[in-house]
C-alpha positions in Angstrom: 10.3 -15.5 9.1 8.4 -17.3 6.4 8.4 -14.4 3.9 12.0 -13.2 4.6 13.4 -14.0 1.1 10.6 -12.1 -0.6 10.9 -9.1 1.8 14.7 -9.1 1.2 14.1 -9.2 -2.6 11.8 -6.2 -2.4 14.2 -4.3 -0.1 17.3 -5.1 -2.2 15.6 -4.0 -5.4 13.6 -1.0 -4.2 15.2 1.4 -6.7 14.5 -1.0 -9.6 10.9 -1.5 -8.4 10.5 2.3 -8.0 11.7 2.9 -11.6 9.3 0.2 -12.9 6.4 1.6 -11.0 7.2 5.2 -12.0 7.3 4.2 -15.7 4.0 2.3 -15.3 2.1 5.0 -13.4 3.3 7.8 -15.8 2.2 5.8 -18.9 -1.0 4.1 -17.7 -4.2 5.6 -19.1 -5.9 5.2 -15.7 -3.4 7.5 -13.9 -2.9 10.6 -16.1 -2.5 12.9 -13.1 0.8 11.3 -12.3 2.4 12.6 -15.5 2.6 16.0 -14.0 4.4 15.0 -10.7 8.1 15.6 -10.6 10.2 12.4 -10.7 11.8 12.9 -7.2 8.3 13.3 -5.7 7.1 10.1 -7.4 10.2 8.3 -6.1 9.5 9.6 -2.5 5.9 8.6 -2.7 6.4 5.0 -3.8 9.4 4.5 -1.5 7.2 5.6 1.4 4.7 2.9 0.6 7.4 0.3 0.2 8.8 1.3 3.6 5.3 1.0 5.2 4.7 -2.3 3.5 8.0 -3.6 4.9 7.1 -2.6 8.4 3.7 -4.2 8.0 5.2 -7.5 6.7 7.6 -7.5 9.7 4.6 -6.9 11.9 6.0 -3.8 13.5 2.6 -2.3 13.8 0.0 -4.9 14.8 -3.0 -2.5 15.2 -2.3 -0.6 11.9 -3.4 2.8 13.5 -0.3 4.7 12.7 -0.3 3.5 9.1 -4.1 4.1 8.9 -3.6 7.7 10.0 -0.8 8.1 7.4 -2.9 6.8 4.5 -5.9 9.0 5.6 -3.6 12.0 5.6 -2.2 10.9 2.3 -5.7 10.8 0.9 -6.4 14.2 2.2 -3.2 15.6 0.7 -3.9 14.0 -2.7 -7.4 15.4 -2.7 -5.9 18.8 -1.9 -3.6 18.4 -4.9 -6.6 17.9 -7.1 -5.9 14.2 -7.7 -8.7 11.8 -8.3 -9.3 9.1 -5.8 -9.5 6.5 -8.6 -6.0 7.5 -9.8 -4.5 7.3 -6.4 -6.0 3.9 -5.7 -5.0 2.6 -9.1 -1.4 3.8 -8.5 -1.4 1.6 -5.4 -2.8 -1.3 -7.5 0.0 -0.8 -9.9 2.5 -0.9 -7.1 1.2 -4.2 -5.9 1.3 -5.6 -9.5 4.9 -4.4 -10.0 6.0 -6.1 -6.8 4.3 -9.4 -7.6 5.5 -9.4 -11.2 9.0 -8.8 -10.0 8.9 -11.7 -7.6 7.6 -14.0 -10.4 10.2 -12.8 -12.8 13.0 -13.4 -10.4 12.4 -17.2 -10.6 12.1 -17.8 -6.8 9.1 -20.0 -7.3 10.4 -23.3 -8.4 8.5 -25.9 -6.4 5.2 -26.4 -4.6 6.5 -25.2 -1.3 7.9 -22.0 -2.9 4.5 -21.4 -4.6 2.7 -21.9 -1.3 5.0 -19.4 0.4 4.7 -16.9 -2.5 0.9 -17.1 -2.4 0.9 -16.5 1.3 3.2 -13.5 0.8 0.9 -12.2 -1.9 -2.1 -12.5 0.4 -0.3 -10.5 3.0 0.6 -7.9 0.4 -3.0 -7.8 -0.7 -4.2 -7.2 2.8 -1.8 -4.3 3.2 -2.8 -2.7 -0.1 -6.5 -3.3 0.5 -6.2 -1.5 3.9 -4.1 1.3 2.4 -6.7 1.9 -0.4 -9.6 2.0 2.1 -7.8 4.5 4.3 -6.9 6.7 1.3 -10.5 6.7 0.3 -11.4 7.7 3.9 -8.9 10.5 3.6 -10.6 11.8 0.4 -13.9 11.6 2.1 -12.6 13.6 5.1 -11.0 16.3 3.1 -13.4 19.0 4.4 -13.0 18.0 8.1 -10.4 19.8 10.3 -7.1 18.1 10.9 -8.0 17.4 14.5 -11.0 15.3 13.4 -8.7 12.9 11.6 -5.8 12.6 14.0 -4.7 9.1 15.3 -6.8 9.7 18.4 -10.0 10.7 16.5 -13.1 8.7 16.2 -12.7 8.6 12.5 -9.3 6.7 12.7 -10.3 4.6 15.7 -13.7 3.4 14.3 -12.2 2.8 10.8 -9.3 0.8 12.1 -11.5 -1.2 14.5 -13.9 -2.1 11.7 -11.1 -3.2 9.3 -9.3 -5.2 12.0 -12.5 -6.9 13.1 -13.1 -7.9 9.5 -9.5 -9.0 9.0 -9.5 -11.2 12.2 -12.8 -12.7 11.2 -11.4 -13.4 7.7 -8.3 -15.0 9.1 -10.4 -17.4 11.2 -12.0 -18.8 8.0 -8.7 -19.5 6.3 
């Protein structure tokens, strides 16, 4: 696979990336709500996103429905915890930044081909995080709906995934 060395780098250094993200999210002025979350919970939350990112990169879930349902549920949970949607989305942005900065710092990009591969990998990471952020926002918006209305088989998930995937496929045709 084209991105294998980057995927392996992230997998092999997941603990280090988790620590970097945890420090960043606790100290960032845009995510003050994360200061109150116990460390083990932060670690579990970021690890879960890393795991889902890995599955996405390995294309284990081509239609994204299971992941969409997960992030909608995550948005609903964070809303129930009293988190602000802006903080949750910014925490995901920080996770993406931590991953990219780590790749750049590791010195794997030493020629034009490496740069081309790295930018392709970064685009794929961006696609994942963009979708995750959208579905988290959908979860926040659906916080007052019953759980059955947001299950994987619901119109909310199906229509949301279909719209995002149509846009994604259309975008891919232009590249």
